[in-house]
PAVEX-641836 format. One record per residue: residue number from 1; residue in three letters; x, y, z of N, C-alpha, C in turn. Coordinates in Angstrom, 1 decimal, always signed. Each point is the difference from the previous one (the first is absolute). Layout:
REM PAVEX-641836
<site num="NUM" residuo="ALA" n_c1="X" n_c2="Y" n_c3="Z" ca_c1="X" ca_c2="Y" ca_c3="Z" c_c1="X" c_c2="Y" c_c3="Z"/>
...
END
This chain:
REM PAVEX-641836
<site num="1" residuo="UNK" n_c1="+16.3" n_c2="+11.1" n_c3="-4.3" ca_c1="-1.2" ca_c2="-0.6" ca_c3="-0.7" c_c1="-1.2" c_c2="+0.9" c_c3="+0.3"/>
<site num="2" residuo="UNK" n_c1="-0.7" n_c2="+0.4" n_c3="-1.0" ca_c1="-1.2" ca_c2="+0.9" ca_c3="+0.2" c_c1="-1.3" c_c2="-0.7" c_c3="-0.2"/>
<site num="3" residuo="UNK" n_c1="+0.0" n_c2="-1.3" n_c3="-0.4" ca_c1="-1.2" ca_c2="-0.8" ca_c3="+0.0" c_c1="+0.3" c_c2="-1.5" c_c3="+0.0"/>
<site num="4" residuo="UNK" n_c1="-1.0" n_c2="-0.8" n_c3="+0.2" ca_c1="+0.2" ca_c2="-1.4" ca_c3="+0.0" c_c1="-0.8" c_c2="-0.5" c_c3="-1.3"/>
<site num="5" residuo="UNK" n_c1="+0.6" n_c2="-0.7" n_c3="-0.8" ca_c1="-0.7" ca_c2="-0.5" ca_c3="-1.2" c_c1="-1.0" c_c2="-1.1" c_c3="+0.4"/>
<site num="6" residuo="UNK" n_c1="-1.2" n_c2="+0.4" n_c3="-0.1" ca_c1="-1.1" ca_c2="-0.9" ca_c3="+0.3" c_c1="-0.7" c_c2="-0.5" c_c3="-1.3"/>
<site num="7" residuo="UNK" n_c1="+0.0" n_c2="-1.3" n_c3="-0.2" ca_c1="-0.6" ca_c2="-0.6" ca_c3="-1.1" c_c1="-1.5" c_c2="-0.1" c_c3="+0.3"/>
<site num="8" residuo="UNK" n_c1="-0.8" n_c2="+0.3" n_c3="-1.0" ca_c1="-1.5" ca_c2="-0.1" ca_c3="+0.2" c_c1="-0.7" c_c2="-0.5" c_c3="-1.2"/>
<site num="9" residuo="UNK" n_c1="-1.1" n_c2="-0.7" n_c3="+0.3" ca_c1="-0.9" ca_c2="-0.4" ca_c3="-1.1" c_c1="-1.5" c_c2="+0.1" c_c3="+0.5"/>
<site num="10" residuo="UNK" n_c1="-0.8" n_c2="+0.6" n_c3="-0.8" ca_c1="-1.4" ca_c2="+0.2" ca_c3="+0.3" c_c1="-0.8" c_c2="-1.1" c_c3="-0.7"/>
<site num="11" residuo="UNK" n_c1="-0.8" n_c2="-0.7" n_c3="+0.7" ca_c1="-0.9" ca_c2="-1.0" ca_c3="-0.5" c_c1="-1.4" c_c2="+0.4" c_c3="+0.4"/>
<site num="12" residuo="UNK" n_c1="-0.8" n_c2="+0.5" n_c3="-0.9" ca_c1="-1.3" ca_c2="+0.6" ca_c3="+0.4" c_c1="+0.3" c_c2="+1.1" c_c3="+0.9"/>
<site num="13" residuo="UNK" n_c1="-0.6" n_c2="-0.1" n_c3="+1.2" ca_c1="+0.2" ca_c2="+1.1" ca_c3="+1.0" c_c1="+0.9" c_c2="-0.4" c_c3="+1.1"/>
<site num="14" residuo="UNK" n_c1="+0.8" n_c2="-1.1" n_c3="-0.2" ca_c1="+1.0" ca_c2="-0.5" ca_c3="+0.9" c_c1="+1.4" c_c2="+0.4" c_c3="-0.5"/>
<site num="15" residuo="UNK" n_c1="+0.8" n_c2="+0.7" n_c3="+0.9" ca_c1="+1.3" ca_c2="+0.4" ca_c3="-0.3" c_c1="+1.0" c_c2="-0.9" c_c3="+0.8"/>
<site num="16" residuo="UNK" n_c1="+0.8" n_c2="-0.7" n_c3="-0.7" ca_c1="+1.1" ca_c2="-0.8" ca_c3="+0.7" c_c1="+1.3" c_c2="+0.8" c_c3="-0.1"/>
<site num="17" residuo="UNK" n_c1="+0.5" n_c2="+0.3" n_c3="+1.2" ca_c1="+1.3" ca_c2="+0.7" ca_c3="+0.0" c_c1="+1.1" c_c2="-0.9" c_c3="+0.5"/>
<site num="18" residuo="UNK" n_c1="+1.0" n_c2="-0.3" n_c3="-0.8" ca_c1="+1.1" ca_c2="-0.9" ca_c3="+0.4" c_c1="+1.1" c_c2="+0.9" c_c3="+0.6"/>
<site num="19" residuo="UNK" n_c1="+0.2" n_c2="-0.3" n_c3="+1.3" ca_c1="+1.0" ca_c2="+0.8" ca_c3="+0.8" c_c1="+1.4" c_c2="-0.8" c_c3="-0.2"/>
<site num="20" residuo="UNK" n_c1="+1.0" n_c2="+0.8" n_c3="-0.5" ca_c1="+1.3" ca_c2="-0.7" ca_c3="-0.2" c_c1="+0.8" c_c2="-0.2" c_c3="+1.3"/>
<site num="21" residuo="UNK" n_c1="+1.1" n_c2="-0.7" n_c3="-0.2" ca_c1="+0.8" ca_c2="-0.3" ca_c3="+1.2" c_c1="+0.5" c_c2="+1.4" c_c3="+0.6"/>
<site num="22" residuo="UNK" n_c1="-0.4" n_c2="+0.2" n_c3="+1.3" ca_c1="+0.2" ca_c2="+1.2" ca_c3="+0.7" c_c1="+1.2" c_c2="-0.1" c_c3="+0.9"/>
<site num="23" residuo="UNK" n_c1="+0.7" n_c2="-1.1" n_c3="+0.1" ca_c1="+1.1" ca_c2="-0.2" ca_c3="+0.9" c_c1="+1.1" c_c2="+1.1" c_c3="-0.2"/>
<site num="24" residuo="UNK" n_c1="+0.1" n_c2="+0.9" n_c3="+0.9" ca_c1="+1.0" ca_c2="+1.0" ca_c3="+0.0" c_c1="-0.2" c_c2="+1.1" c_c3="-1.1"/>
<site num="25" residuo="UNK" n_c1="-1.1" n_c2="+0.0" n_c3="-0.7" ca_c1="-0.2" ca_c2="+0.9" ca_c3="-1.1" c_c1="-0.7" c_c2="+1.3" c_c3="+0.5"/>
<site num="26" residuo="UNK" n_c1="-1.3" n_c2="-0.1" n_c3="+0.2" ca_c1="-0.8" ca_c2="+1.2" ca_c3="+0.2" c_c1="-0.6" c_c2="+0.0" c_c3="+1.4"/>
<site num="27" residuo="UNK" n_c1="-0.1" n_c2="+1.2" n_c3="+0.5" ca_c1="-0.6" ca_c2="+0.2" ca_c3="+1.3" c_c1="-1.5" c_c2="-0.1" c_c3="-0.1"/>
<site num="28" residuo="UNK" n_c1="-0.7" n_c2="-0.2" n_c3="+1.1" ca_c1="-1.5" ca_c2="-0.2" ca_c3="+0.0" c_c1="-0.7" c_c2="+1.2" c_c3="-0.6"/>
<site num="29" residuo="UNK" n_c1="+0.5" n_c2="+1.2" n_c3="+0.3" ca_c1="-0.7" ca_c2="+1.2" ca_c3="-0.6" c_c1="+0.0" c_c2="+0.0" c_c3="-1.5"/>
<site num="30" residuo="UNK" n_c1="+1.2" n_c2="-0.3" n_c3="-0.6" ca_c1="+0.1" ca_c2="-0.1" ca_c3="-1.4" c_c1="-0.9" c_c2="-1.1" c_c3="-0.6"/>
<site num="31" residuo="UNK" n_c1="+0.0" n_c2="-1.1" n_c3="+0.7" ca_c1="-0.9" ca_c2="-1.1" ca_c3="-0.5" c_c1="-1.4" c_c2="+0.4" c_c3="+0.0"/>
<site num="32" residuo="UNK" n_c1="-0.5" n_c2="+0.7" n_c3="+1.1" ca_c1="-1.4" ca_c2="+0.4" ca_c3="+0.1" c_c1="-0.3" c_c2="+1.0" c_c3="-1.1"/>
<site num="33" residuo="UNK" n_c1="+0.9" n_c2="+1.0" n_c3="-0.3" ca_c1="-0.2" ca_c2="+0.9" ca_c3="-1.1" c_c1="-0.1" c_c2="-0.6" c_c3="-1.3"/>
<site num="34" residuo="UNK" n_c1="+0.9" n_c2="-1.0" n_c3="-0.3" ca_c1="+0.0" ca_c2="-0.7" ca_c3="-1.2" c_c1="-1.2" c_c2="-0.9" c_c3="-0.2"/>
<site num="35" residuo="UNK" n_c1="-0.5" n_c2="-0.6" n_c3="+1.0" ca_c1="-1.3" ca_c2="-0.8" ca_c3="+0.0" c_c1="-1.1" c_c2="+0.9" c_c3="-0.4"/>
<site num="36" residuo="UNK" n_c1="-0.1" n_c2="+1.2" n_c3="+0.7" ca_c1="-1.1" ca_c2="+0.9" ca_c3="-0.2" c_c1="+0.0" c_c2="+0.5" c_c3="-1.4"/>
<site num="37" residuo="UNK" n_c1="+1.2" n_c2="+0.3" n_c3="-0.5" ca_c1="+0.1" ca_c2="+0.5" ca_c3="-1.4" c_c1="-0.4" c_c2="-1.0" c_c3="-1.0"/>
<site num="38" residuo="UNK" n_c1="+0.1" n_c2="-1.3" n_c3="+0.3" ca_c1="-0.3" ca_c2="-1.1" ca_c3="-0.9" c_c1="-1.5" c_c2="-0.3" c_c3="-0.1"/>
<site num="39" residuo="UNK" n_c1="-0.8" n_c2="+0.4" n_c3="+1.0" ca_c1="-1.4" ca_c2="-0.3" ca_c3="+0.0" c_c1="-0.8" c_c2="+0.8" c_c3="-1.1"/>
<site num="40" residuo="UNK" n_c1="-0.8" n_c2="-0.7" n_c3="-0.7" ca_c1="-0.7" ca_c2="+0.7" ca_c3="-1.1" c_c1="-1.5" c_c2="+0.2" c_c3="+0.4"/>
<site num="41" residuo="UNK" n_c1="-0.7" n_c2="+1.0" n_c3="-0.5" ca_c1="-1.3" ca_c2="+0.3" ca_c3="+0.5" c_c1="-1.0" c_c2="-1.1" c_c3="-0.2"/>
<site num="42" residuo="UNK" n_c1="+0.2" n_c2="-0.9" n_c3="-1.0" ca_c1="-1.0" ca_c2="-1.0" ca_c3="-0.3" c_c1="+0.1" c_c2="-1.2" c_c3="+1.0"/>
<site num="43" residuo="UNK" n_c1="+1.0" n_c2="+0.0" n_c3="+0.8" ca_c1="+0.1" ca_c2="-1.1" ca_c3="+1.0" c_c1="-0.9" c_c2="+0.1" c_c3="+1.2"/>
<site num="44" residuo="UNK" n_c1="-0.7" n_c2="-1.1" n_c3="+0.2" ca_c1="-0.9" ca_c2="-0.1" ca_c3="+1.2" c_c1="+0.6" c_c2="-0.9" c_c3="+1.0"/>
<site num="45" residuo="UNK" n_c1="+1.0" n_c2="-0.8" n_c3="-0.4" ca_c1="+0.7" ca_c2="-0.9" ca_c3="+0.9" c_c1="+1.5" c_c2="+0.1" c_c3="-0.4"/>
<site num="46" residuo="UNK" n_c1="+0.9" n_c2="+0.2" n_c3="+0.9" ca_c1="+1.4" ca_c2="+0.0" ca_c3="-0.2" c_c1="+0.6" c_c2="-1.2" c_c3="+0.8"/>
<site num="47" residuo="UNK" n_c1="+0.7" n_c2="-0.8" n_c3="-0.8" ca_c1="+0.6" ca_c2="-1.2" ca_c3="+0.6" c_c1="+1.5" c_c2="+0.3" c_c3="+0.0"/>
<site num="48" residuo="UNK" n_c1="+0.7" n_c2="+0.0" n_c3="+1.1" ca_c1="+1.4" ca_c2="+0.1" ca_c3="+0.1" c_c1="+0.7" c_c2="-1.3" c_c3="+0.0"/>
<site num="49" residuo="UNK" n_c1="+0.6" n_c2="-0.4" n_c3="-1.1" ca_c1="+0.8" ca_c2="-1.2" ca_c3="-0.1" c_c1="+1.3" c_c2="+0.2" c_c3="+0.7"/>
<site num="50" residuo="UNK" n_c1="+0.2" n_c2="-0.6" n_c3="+1.2" ca_c1="+1.3" ca_c2="+0.2" ca_c3="+0.7" c_c1="+0.9" c_c2="-1.2" c_c3="-0.1"/>
<site num="51" residuo="UNK" n_c1="-0.4" n_c2="-1.0" n_c3="-0.9" ca_c1="+0.8" ca_c2="-1.2" ca_c3="+0.0" c_c1="+1.5" c_c2="+0.2" c_c3="-0.4"/>
<site num="52" residuo="UNK" n_c1="+0.3" n_c2="+1.0" n_c3="-0.7" ca_c1="+1.4" ca_c2="+0.3" ca_c3="-0.4" c_c1="+0.6" c_c2="+1.1" c_c3="+0.8"/>
<site num="53" residuo="UNK" n_c1="-0.7" n_c2="+0.5" n_c3="+1.0" ca_c1="+0.5" ca_c2="+1.2" ca_c3="+0.8" c_c1="+1.2" c_c2="-0.2" c_c3="+0.8"/>
<site num="54" residuo="UNK" n_c1="+0.4" n_c2="-1.2" n_c3="+0.3" ca_c1="+1.1" ca_c2="-0.2" ca_c3="+0.9" c_c1="-0.4" c_c2="+0.3" c_c3="+1.4"/>
<site num="55" residuo="UNK" n_c1="+1.0" n_c2="+0.4" n_c3="+0.8" ca_c1="-0.3" ca_c2="+0.2" ca_c3="+1.4" c_c1="-0.9" c_c2="+1.2" c_c3="+0.2"/>
<site num="56" residuo="UNK" n_c1="-1.1" n_c2="-0.3" n_c3="+0.8" ca_c1="-1.0" ca_c2="+1.1" ca_c3="+0.3" c_c1="+0.3" c_c2="+0.4" c_c3="+1.5"/>
<site num="57" residuo="UNK" n_c1="+0.5" n_c2="+1.2" n_c3="+0.1" ca_c1="+0.3" ca_c2="+0.5" ca_c3="+1.3" c_c1="-1.3" c_c2="+0.5" c_c3="+0.7"/>
<site num="58" residuo="UNK" n_c1="+0.1" n_c2="+0.3" n_c3="+1.3" ca_c1="-1.1" ca_c2="+0.5" ca_c3="+0.7" c_c1="-0.4" c_c2="+1.4" c_c3="-0.6"/>
<site num="59" residuo="UNK" n_c1="+0.9" n_c2="+0.8" n_c3="-0.4" ca_c1="-0.3" ca_c2="+1.3" ca_c3="-0.6" c_c1="-0.7" c_c2="-0.2" c_c3="-1.3"/>
<site num="60" residuo="UNK" n_c1="+0.5" n_c2="-0.9" n_c3="-0.8" ca_c1="-0.6" ca_c2="-0.3" ca_c3="-1.3" c_c1="-1.4" c_c2="-0.6" c_c3="+0.2"/>
<site num="61" residuo="UNK" n_c1="-0.2" n_c2="-0.9" n_c3="+0.9" ca_c1="-1.3" ca_c2="-0.5" ca_c3="+0.4" c_c1="-1.0" c_c2="+1.0" c_c3="+0.3"/>
<site num="62" residuo="UNK" n_c1="+0.5" n_c2="+1.0" n_c3="+0.9" ca_c1="-0.9" ca_c2="+1.1" ca_c3="+0.4" c_c1="-0.4" c_c2="+0.8" c_c3="-1.2"/>
<site num="63" residuo="UNK" n_c1="+1.0" n_c2="+0.3" n_c3="-0.9" ca_c1="-0.3" ca_c2="+0.8" ca_c3="-1.2" c_c1="-1.1" c_c2="-0.7" c_c3="-0.9"/>
<site num="64" residuo="UNK" n_c1="+0.2" n_c2="-1.4" n_c3="-0.1" ca_c1="-1.0" ca_c2="-0.7" ca_c3="-0.8" c_c1="-1.4" c_c2="+0.1" c_c3="+0.6"/>
<site num="65" residuo="UNK" n_c1="-0.1" n_c2="-0.2" n_c3="+1.3" ca_c1="-1.3" ca_c2="+0.1" ca_c3="+0.7" c_c1="-0.6" c_c2="+1.4" c_c3="-0.2"/>
<site num="66" residuo="UNK" n_c1="+0.8" n_c2="+1.1" n_c3="+0.2" ca_c1="-0.4" ca_c2="+1.3" ca_c3="-0.2" c_c1="-0.5" c_c2="+0.3" c_c3="-1.4"/>
<site num="67" residuo="UNK" n_c1="+0.8" n_c2="-0.6" n_c3="-1.0" ca_c1="-0.5" ca_c2="+0.2" ca_c3="-1.4" c_c1="-1.3" c_c2="-0.7" c_c3="-0.1"/>
<site num="68" residuo="UNK" n_c1="-0.2" n_c2="-1.2" n_c3="+0.5" ca_c1="-1.3" ca_c2="-0.7" ca_c3="-0.1" c_c1="-1.1" c_c2="+0.8" c_c3="+0.6"/>
<site num="69" residuo="UNK" n_c1="+0.2" n_c2="+0.6" n_c3="+1.2" ca_c1="-1.0" ca_c2="+0.8" ca_c3="+0.6" c_c1="-0.3" c_c2="+1.3" c_c3="-0.8"/>
<site num="70" residuo="UNK" n_c1="+1.0" n_c2="+0.6" n_c3="-0.6" ca_c1="-0.2" ca_c2="+1.1" ca_c3="-0.9" c_c1="-0.9" c_c2="-0.4" c_c3="-1.2"/>
<site num="71" residuo="UNK" n_c1="+0.3" n_c2="-1.2" n_c3="-0.5" ca_c1="-0.9" ca_c2="-0.4" ca_c3="-1.1" c_c1="-1.4" c_c2="-0.1" c_c3="+0.5"/>
<site num="72" residuo="UNK" n_c1="-0.2" n_c2="-0.6" n_c3="+1.2" ca_c1="-1.4" ca_c2="-0.2" ca_c3="+0.5" c_c1="-0.7" c_c2="+1.3" c_c3="+0.2"/>
<site num="73" residuo="UNK" n_c1="+0.8" n_c2="+1.0" n_c3="+0.4" ca_c1="-0.6" ca_c2="+1.4" ca_c3="+0.2" c_c1="-0.5" c_c2="+0.6" c_c3="-1.3"/>
<site num="74" residuo="UNK" n_c1="+0.6" n_c2="-0.5" n_c3="-1.1" ca_c1="-0.4" ca_c2="+0.5" ca_c3="-1.3" c_c1="-1.0" c_c2="-1.0" c_c3="-0.7"/>
<site num="75" residuo="UNK" n_c1="-0.5" n_c2="-1.0" n_c3="+0.8" ca_c1="-1.0" ca_c2="-0.9" ca_c3="-0.5" c_c1="+0.6" c_c2="-1.1" c_c3="-0.9"/>
<site num="76" residuo="UNK" n_c1="+1.3" n_c2="-0.3" n_c3="+0.2" ca_c1="+0.7" ca_c2="-1.0" ca_c3="-0.8" c_c1="+0.4" c_c2="-1.1" c_c3="+1.0"/>
<site num="77" residuo="UNK" n_c1="-0.4" n_c2="-1.2" n_c3="-0.2" ca_c1="+0.5" ca_c2="-1.1" ca_c3="+0.9" c_c1="+1.4" c_c2="-0.4" c_c3="-0.4"/>
<site num="78" residuo="UNK" n_c1="+0.7" n_c2="-0.5" n_c3="+1.0" ca_c1="+1.4" ca_c2="-0.4" ca_c3="-0.2" c_c1="+0.2" c_c2="-1.3" c_c3="+0.7"/>
<site num="79" residuo="UNK" n_c1="+0.8" n_c2="-0.9" n_c3="-0.6" ca_c1="+0.4" ca_c2="-1.3" ca_c3="+0.6" c_c1="+1.5" c_c2="-0.2" c_c3="-0.3"/>
<site num="80" residuo="UNK" n_c1="+0.6" n_c2="-0.8" n_c3="+0.9" ca_c1="+1.4" ca_c2="-0.3" ca_c3="-0.1" c_c1="+0.2" c_c2="-1.5" c_c3="-0.3"/>
<site num="81" residuo="UNK" n_c1="+1.0" n_c2="-0.3" n_c3="-0.8" ca_c1="+0.3" ca_c2="-1.4" ca_c3="-0.3" c_c1="+1.5" c_c2="-0.1" c_c3="+0.3"/>
<site num="82" residuo="UNK" n_c1="+0.3" n_c2="-0.4" n_c3="+1.2" ca_c1="+1.4" ca_c2="-0.2" ca_c3="+0.3" c_c1="+0.4" c_c2="-1.4" c_c3="-0.4"/>
<site num="83" residuo="UNK" n_c1="+1.3" n_c2="-0.3" n_c3="-0.1" ca_c1="+0.5" ca_c2="-1.3" ca_c3="-0.3" c_c1="-0.4" c_c2="-0.9" c_c3="+1.1"/>
<site num="84" residuo="UNK" n_c1="-0.8" n_c2="-1.1" n_c3="-0.3" ca_c1="-0.4" ca_c2="-0.9" ca_c3="+1.1" c_c1="+1.1" c_c2="-0.7" c_c3="+0.7"/>
<site num="85" residuo="UNK" n_c1="+1.2" n_c2="-0.1" n_c3="-0.7" ca_c1="+1.1" ca_c2="-0.7" ca_c3="+0.7" c_c1="+0.8" c_c2="+1.0" c_c3="+0.8"/>
<site num="86" residuo="UNK" n_c1="-0.3" n_c2="+1.3" n_c3="+0.0" ca_c1="+0.8" ca_c2="+1.0" ca_c3="+0.7" c_c1="-0.7" c_c2="+0.2" c_c3="+1.4"/>
<site num="87" residuo="UNK" n_c1="+0.4" n_c2="-0.8" n_c3="+0.9" ca_c1="-0.6" ca_c2="+0.1" ca_c3="+1.4" c_c1="+0.3" c_c2="+1.3" c_c3="+0.6"/>
<site num="88" residuo="UNK" n_c1="+1.2" n_c2="+0.6" n_c3="-0.3" ca_c1="+0.4" ca_c2="+1.3" ca_c3="+0.6" c_c1="-1.0" c_c2="+1.1" c_c3="-0.4"/>
<site num="89" residuo="UNK" n_c1="-0.3" n_c2="+0.0" n_c3="-1.3" ca_c1="-0.9" ca_c2="+1.1" ca_c3="-0.6" c_c1="-1.3" c_c2="-0.2" c_c3="+0.7"/>
<site num="90" residuo="UNK" n_c1="-0.5" n_c2="-1.2" n_c3="+0.1" ca_c1="-1.3" ca_c2="-0.2" ca_c3="+0.6" c_c1="+0.0" c_c2="+0.4" c_c3="+1.5"/>
<site num="91" residuo="UNK" n_c1="+1.1" n_c2="-0.2" n_c3="+0.7" ca_c1="+0.1" ca_c2="+0.4" ca_c3="+1.4" c_c1="+0.0" c_c2="+1.6" c_c3="+0.1"/>
<site num="92" residuo="UNK" n_c1="+0.7" n_c2="+0.6" n_c3="-0.9" ca_c1="+0.0" ca_c2="+1.5" ca_c3="+0.0" c_c1="-1.4" c_c2="+0.5" c_c3="-0.3"/>
<site num="93" residuo="UNK" n_c1="-0.7" n_c2="-0.5" n_c3="-1.0" ca_c1="-1.3" ca_c2="+0.4" ca_c3="-0.3" c_c1="-1.0" c_c2="-0.2" c_c3="+1.1"/>
<site num="94" residuo="UNK" n_c1="+0.2" n_c2="-1.1" n_c3="+0.7" ca_c1="-0.8" ca_c2="-0.3" ca_c3="+1.2" c_c1="+0.2" c_c2="+1.0" c_c3="+1.1"/>
<site num="95" residuo="UNK" n_c1="+1.3" n_c2="+0.4" n_c3="+0.2" ca_c1="+0.4" ca_c2="+1.0" ca_c3="+1.0" c_c1="-0.6" c_c2="+1.4" c_c3="-0.3"/>
<site num="96" residuo="UNK" n_c1="+0.1" n_c2="+0.4" n_c3="-1.3" ca_c1="-0.5" ca_c2="+1.4" ca_c3="-0.4" c_c1="-1.5" c_c2="+0.1" c_c3="-0.2"/>
<site num="97" residuo="UNK" n_c1="-0.6" n_c2="-1.2" n_c3="-0.3" ca_c1="-1.5" ca_c2="+0.0" ca_c3="-0.2" c_c1="-0.6" c_c2="-1.2" c_c3="+0.8"/>
<site num="98" residuo="UNK" n_c1="+0.1" n_c2="+0.1" n_c3="+1.3" ca_c1="-0.4" ca_c2="-1.1" ca_c3="+0.9" c_c1="-1.5" c_c2="-0.4" c_c3="-0.2"/>
<site num="99" residuo="UNK" n_c1="-0.8" n_c2="+0.9" n_c3="-0.3" ca_c1="-1.4" ca_c2="-0.3" ca_c3="-0.2" c_c1="-0.4" c_c2="-0.5" c_c3="-1.4"/>
<site num="100" residuo="UNK" n_c1="+1.0" n_c2="-0.1" n_c3="-0.9" ca_c1="-0.2" ca_c2="-0.5" ca_c3="-1.3" c_c1="-1.0" c_c2="+0.9" c_c3="-0.8"/>
<site num="101" residuo="UNK" n_c1="+0.1" n_c2="+1.3" n_c3="+0.2" ca_c1="-0.9" ca_c2="+0.9" ca_c3="-0.7" c_c1="+0.3" c_c2="+0.0" c_c3="-1.5"/>
<site num="102" residuo="UNK" n_c1="+1.3" n_c2="-0.2" n_c3="-0.4" ca_c1="+0.3" ca_c2="-0.1" ca_c3="-1.4" c_c1="+0.0" c_c2="-1.5" c_c3="-0.4"/>
<site num="103" residuo="UNK" n_c1="-0.9" n_c2="-0.4" n_c3="-0.9" ca_c1="+0.0" ca_c2="-1.4" ca_c3="-0.3" c_c1="+1.3" c_c2="-0.5" c_c3="-0.6"/>
<site num="104" residuo="UNK" n_c1="+0.4" n_c2="-1.3" n_c3="+0.2" ca_c1="+1.1" ca_c2="-0.6" ca_c3="-0.5" c_c1="-0.3" c_c2="-1.3" c_c3="-0.7"/>
<site num="105" residuo="UNK" n_c1="+0.6" n_c2="-0.3" n_c3="-1.1" ca_c1="-0.3" ca_c2="-1.2" ca_c3="-0.7" c_c1="+1.3" c_c2="-0.7" c_c3="-0.3"/>
<site num="106" residuo="UNK" n_c1="+0.0" n_c2="-1.3" n_c3="-0.2" ca_c1="+1.2" ca_c2="-0.8" ca_c3="-0.3" c_c1="+0.4" c_c2="+0.0" c_c3="-1.5"/>
<site num="107" residuo="UNK" n_c1="-1.0" n_c2="+0.3" n_c3="-0.8" ca_c1="+0.3" ca_c2="-0.1" ca_c3="-1.5" c_c1="-0.8" c_c2="+1.1" c_c3="-0.7"/>
<site num="108" residuo="UNK" n_c1="+0.3" n_c2="+0.3" n_c3="-1.2" ca_c1="-0.8" ca_c2="+0.9" ca_c3="-0.8" c_c1="-1.2" c_c2="-0.6" c_c3="-0.6"/>
<site num="109" residuo="UNK" n_c1="-0.1" n_c2="-1.3" n_c3="-0.1" ca_c1="-1.1" ca_c2="-0.7" ca_c3="-0.6" c_c1="-1.2" c_c2="-0.1" c_c3="+0.7"/>
END
């Protein structure tokens, strides 16, 4: 696999990227590369919709936080929307981003 198919939609200057089920599929480096390739110049806010992402490993969580920090370095805000019912994903994100530098929301609305 040479990329992860990331669905995206741009609403004004907000880009919502839908991360597919990653369970056993792509490594964190490939995910980060695919996310970076999906960002369009018009975006001022990137929202990563993780609700369908499946299991979020510590390595994947770190890649997501590093992606968000890279966005911030380019002047683009980033927020995560994990599945609110997935307590494991929330625990992983708490572990890799204990200060909550990357905002998280329970819904896209």
